[in-house]
VMD Tcl script that builds the backbone (N, CA, C; Angstrom):
set m [mol new atoms 207]
animate dup $m
set s [atomselect $m all]
$s set {name element resname resid chain x y z} {
  {N N MET 1 A 122.941 84.496 122.103}
  {CA C MET 1 A 121.810 84.754 123.047}
  {C C MET 1 A 123.424 85.688 123.256}
  {N N GLY 2 A 123.568 86.941 123.124}
  {CA C GLY 2 A 124.875 88.103 123.473}
  {C C GLY 2 A 123.695 87.997 124.900}
  {N N TRP 3 A 124.516 89.174 125.313}
  {CA C TRP 3 A 124.444 90.576 127.072}
  {C C TRP 3 A 122.997 91.782 126.090}
  {N N PHE 4 A 123.678 91.397 124.769}
  {CA C PHE 4 A 122.516 92.967 125.347}
  {C C PHE 4 A 121.005 92.614 124.927}
  {N N ASP 5 A 121.373 91.015 124.137}
  {CA C ASP 5 A 119.978 90.567 123.754}
  {C C ASP 5 A 119.245 90.371 125.223}
  {N N LYS 6 A 119.774 90.027 126.611}
  {CA C LYS 6 A 119.373 88.938 127.574}
  {C C LYS 6 A 118.629 90.754 128.547}
  {N N VAL 7 A 119.305 91.961 127.846}
  {CA C VAL 7 A 119.387 93.548 128.177}
  {C C VAL 7 A 117.850 93.481 127.866}
  {N N LEU 8 A 117.293 93.742 126.881}
  {CA C LEU 8 A 116.128 94.777 125.724}
  {C C LEU 8 A 115.916 92.996 125.434}
  {N N GLY 9 A 116.217 92.431 124.990}
  {CA C GLY 9 A 115.167 91.127 125.352}
  {C C GLY 9 A 115.720 90.941 123.387}
  {N N ASP 10 A 114.191 89.570 122.994}
  {CA C ASP 10 A 114.928 88.607 121.762}
  {C C ASP 10 A 114.459 90.382 120.810}
  {N N ASP 11 A 114.518 90.498 120.444}
  {CA C ASP 11 A 114.235 91.587 118.949}
  {C C ASP 11 A 113.097 91.350 118.261}
  {N N ARG 12 A 113.892 89.913 117.654}
  {CA C ARG 12 A 112.602 89.688 116.695}
  {C C ARG 12 A 111.088 88.517 117.377}
  {N N GLN 13 A 111.058 88.591 118.796}
  {CA C GLN 13 A 110.066 88.156 119.336}
  {C C GLN 13 A 109.715 90.251 119.887}
  {N N ARG 14 A 109.795 90.905 119.637}
  {CA C ARG 14 A 109.681 92.472 119.382}
  {C C ARG 14 A 109.100 92.948 119.022}
  {N N ALA 15 A 109.785 92.801 117.395}
  {CA C ALA 15 A 109.046 93.116 116.458}
  {C C ALA 15 A 108.178 92.675 115.778}
  {N N GLU 16 A 107.707 91.335 116.172}
  {CA C GLU 16 A 106.295 90.068 116.074}
  {C C GLU 16 A 105.848 90.879 116.705}
  {N N THR 17 A 104.971 91.722 117.791}
  {CA C THR 17 A 104.876 92.186 118.339}
  {C C THR 17 A 103.893 93.482 118.316}
  {N N LYS 18 A 105.517 94.874 117.871}
  {CA C LYS 18 A 105.553 95.848 117.904}
  {C C LYS 18 A 105.083 96.002 116.701}
  {N N TYR 19 A 105.752 95.257 115.914}
  {CA C TYR 19 A 105.036 95.641 114.012}
  {C C TYR 19 A 104.270 94.189 113.439}
  {N N ALA 20 A 102.981 93.540 114.125}
  {CA C ALA 20 A 102.280 93.510 113.808}
  {C C ALA 20 A 101.371 93.638 112.824}
  {N N GLY 21 A 100.541 93.047 111.271}
  {CA C GLY 21 A 99.808 93.518 110.631}
  {C C GLY 21 A 100.350 94.786 110.097}
  {N N ARG 22 A 101.878 95.518 110.119}
  {CA C ARG 22 A 102.696 96.071 109.215}
  {C C ARG 22 A 102.953 95.137 107.932}
  {N N GLU 23 A 103.032 96.302 107.031}
  {CA C GLU 23 A 103.892 95.588 105.211}
  {C C GLU 23 A 105.187 95.795 105.926}
  {N N SER 24 A 106.101 94.603 105.827}
  {CA C SER 24 A 107.855 95.266 106.298}
  {C C SER 24 A 108.276 95.667 105.016}
  {N N ALA 25 A 109.449 96.881 105.636}
  {CA C ALA 25 A 110.285 97.325 104.786}
  {C C ALA 25 A 110.243 96.943 103.165}
  {N N THR 26 A 110.894 95.078 103.603}
  {CA C THR 26 A 111.188 94.832 102.057}
  {C C THR 26 A 110.546 93.905 101.092}
  {N N ASP 27 A 108.541 93.905 101.965}
  {CA C ASP 27 A 108.180 93.836 101.700}
  {C C ASP 27 A 107.549 95.117 99.948}
  {N N LYS 28 A 107.974 96.032 100.946}
  {CA C LYS 28 A 107.220 97.491 100.585}
  {C C LYS 28 A 107.703 98.004 99.586}
  {N N ALA 29 A 109.289 97.717 99.347}
  {CA C ALA 29 A 109.829 97.415 98.407}
  {C C ALA 29 A 110.251 97.111 97.295}
  {N N ALA 30 A 109.662 96.200 97.844}
  {CA C ALA 30 A 109.368 94.473 96.593}
  {C C ALA 30 A 108.251 94.782 95.729}
  {N N ARG 31 A 107.235 95.120 96.734}
  {CA C ARG 31 A 105.419 96.266 95.339}
  {C C ARG 31 A 105.813 97.554 94.885}
  {N N GLN 32 A 106.389 98.248 95.311}
  {CA C GLN 32 A 106.513 99.163 94.830}
  {C C GLN 32 A 107.715 99.057 93.234}
  {N N ARG 33 A 108.833 98.226 93.607}
  {CA C ARG 33 A 109.283 97.472 92.134}
  {C C ARG 33 A 108.564 96.918 91.525}
  {N N ARG 34 A 107.716 96.314 91.666}
  {CA C ARG 34 A 106.698 95.376 90.850}
  {C C ARG 34 A 105.966 97.038 90.039}
  {N N GLN 35 A 105.585 97.526 90.736}
  {CA C GLN 35 A 104.425 98.145 90.552}
  {C C GLN 35 A 105.315 99.901 89.280}
  {N N GLY 36 A 105.838 99.799 89.957}
  {CA C GLY 36 A 107.339 100.615 88.321}
  {C C GLY 36 A 107.140 99.708 87.172}
  {N N HIS 37 A 107.201 98.841 87.644}
  {CA C HIS 37 A 107.907 98.390 85.830}
  {C C HIS 37 A 106.199 97.844 85.092}
  {N N ARG 38 A 105.759 97.579 85.911}
  {CA C ARG 38 A 103.826 97.962 84.995}
  {C C ARG 38 A 103.509 99.137 85.205}
  {N N ARG 39 A 103.978 100.408 85.587}
  {CA C ARG 39 A 103.914 101.652 85.370}
  {C C ARG 39 A 103.113 102.049 83.915}
  {N N GLY 40 A 104.653 101.865 83.062}
  {CA C GLY 40 A 104.889 102.393 81.186}
  {C C GLY 40 A 104.109 101.164 80.441}
  {N N ILE 41 A 102.965 100.203 81.111}
  {CA C ILE 41 A 102.278 99.577 80.421}
  {C C ILE 41 A 101.766 99.604 79.527}
  {N N GLY 42 A 100.682 100.442 80.095}
  {CA C GLY 42 A 99.619 101.662 78.959}
  {C C GLY 42 A 99.792 102.175 78.403}
  {N N LYS 43 A 101.083 103.159 78.639}
  {CA C LYS 43 A 101.522 104.030 77.737}
  {C C LYS 43 A 102.088 103.519 76.193}
  {N N ALA 44 A 102.640 102.222 76.648}
  {CA C ALA 44 A 103.279 101.584 75.485}
  {C C ALA 44 A 102.659 100.665 74.717}
  {N N ALA 45 A 101.941 100.834 75.186}
  {CA C ALA 45 A 100.584 99.610 74.501}
  {C C ALA 45 A 99.448 100.730 73.771}
  {N N ALA 46 A 99.345 101.983 73.853}
  {CA C ALA 46 A 98.557 103.120 73.351}
  {C C ALA 46 A 99.209 104.064 72.169}
  {N N GLN 47 A 101.117 103.936 72.016}
  {CA C GLN 47 A 101.638 104.014 71.479}
  {C C GLN 47 A 101.770 102.621 70.661}
  {N N GLY 48 A 101.703 102.180 70.858}
  {CA C GLY 48 A 101.927 100.668 69.579}
  {C C GLY 48 A 100.517 100.656 68.434}
  {N N GLN 49 A 99.080 100.669 70.419}
  {CA C GLN 49 A 97.980 101.375 68.480}
  {C C GLN 49 A 98.132 101.818 68.119}
  {N N ALA 50 A 98.141 103.430 67.815}
  {CA C ALA 50 A 98.484 104.659 67.671}
  {C C ALA 50 A 99.175 104.271 66.117}
  {N N TRP 51 A 100.470 103.502 66.628}
  {CA C TRP 51 A 101.581 102.924 65.008}
  {C C TRP 51 A 100.805 102.069 64.093}
  {N N GLU 52 A 100.223 100.826 64.955}
  {CA C GLU 52 A 99.316 99.845 64.119}
  {C C GLU 52 A 98.263 101.408 63.194}
  {N N GLU 53 A 98.029 101.481 63.783}
  {CA C GLU 53 A 96.532 102.405 63.120}
  {C C GLU 53 A 97.004 103.031 61.692}
  {N N ARG 54 A 97.892 103.821 62.022}
  {CA C ARG 54 A 98.576 104.867 61.070}
  {C C ARG 54 A 99.056 104.263 60.074}
  {N N ASP 55 A 100.376 103.007 59.663}
  {CA C ASP 55 A 100.728 101.964 60.111}
  {C C ASP 55 A 99.601 101.241 58.934}
  {N N ARG 56 A 97.836 100.888 59.301}
  {CA C ARG 56 A 97.172 100.572 58.375}
  {C C ARG 56 A 96.231 101.526 57.257}
  {N N GLN 57 A 96.815 102.852 57.906}
  {CA C GLN 57 A 96.092 104.208 57.042}
  {C C GLN 57 A 96.277 104.463 55.565}
  {N N ARG 58 A 98.196 104.381 56.335}
  {CA C ARG 58 A 99.063 104.455 55.027}
  {C C ARG 58 A 99.220 103.561 53.974}
  {N N ASP 59 A 98.681 101.759 53.812}
  {CA C ASP 59 A 98.311 100.937 53.928}
  {C C ASP 59 A 97.229 100.900 52.585}
  {N N ARG 60 A 96.736 101.767 53.330}
  {CA C ARG 60 A 94.933 101.896 52.835}
  {C C ARG 60 A 94.648 102.738 51.255}
  {N N LYS 61 A 95.497 103.899 52.302}
  {CA C LYS 61 A 96.326 105.357 50.819}
  {C C LYS 61 A 96.850 104.964 49.144}
  {N N GLY 62 A 97.525 103.552 50.552}
  {CA C GLY 62 A 98.735 102.798 49.238}
  {C C GLY 62 A 100.164 104.214 49.073}
  {N N GLY 63 A 100.273 104.714 50.259}
  {CA C GLY 63 A 101.282 105.502 50.767}
  {C C GLY 63 A 102.596 105.231 49.408}
  {N N TRP 64 A 104.270 105.241 50.323}
  {CA C TRP 64 A 105.123 105.477 49.770}
  {C C TRP 64 A 105.393 103.342 49.309}
  {N N ARG 65 A 104.258 102.677 50.158}
  {CA C ARG 65 A 104.975 101.545 50.702}
  {C C ARG 65 A 103.813 100.851 49.417}
  {N N ARG 66 A 104.018 100.710 47.536}
  {CA C ARG 66 A 103.153 100.476 47.262}
  {C C ARG 66 A 103.618 98.577 46.481}
  {N N THR 67 A 102.544 97.914 46.726}
  {CA C THR 67 A 103.513 96.726 46.478}
  {C C THR 67 A 103.039 96.092 45.070}
  {N N THR 68 A 103.773 94.925 44.665}
  {CA C THR 68 A 103.303 95.091 43.808}
  {C C THR 68 A 102.210 93.230 43.309}
  {N N TRP 69 A 101.838 92.625 44.774}
  {CA C TRP 69 A 100.997 91.767 44.735}
  {C C TRP 69 A 100.207 91.990 45.144}
}
mol reanalyze $m
mol bondsrecalc $m
mol representation Tube
mol addrep $m
């Protein structure tokens, strides 16, 4: 413990009382990072579904990919 801690007190103890019940900056950044990764999932799924539907339509119509089997 340095002289500064003796003057002001223990930082951890002060932080536990002053910021009790609040989200830490580290936890907040991690939460936002996780949310950012999930942000594009719905859009990508919708684009994949639309592509799949178009592909099925081409198969049903017999588009440019006619199979011999």
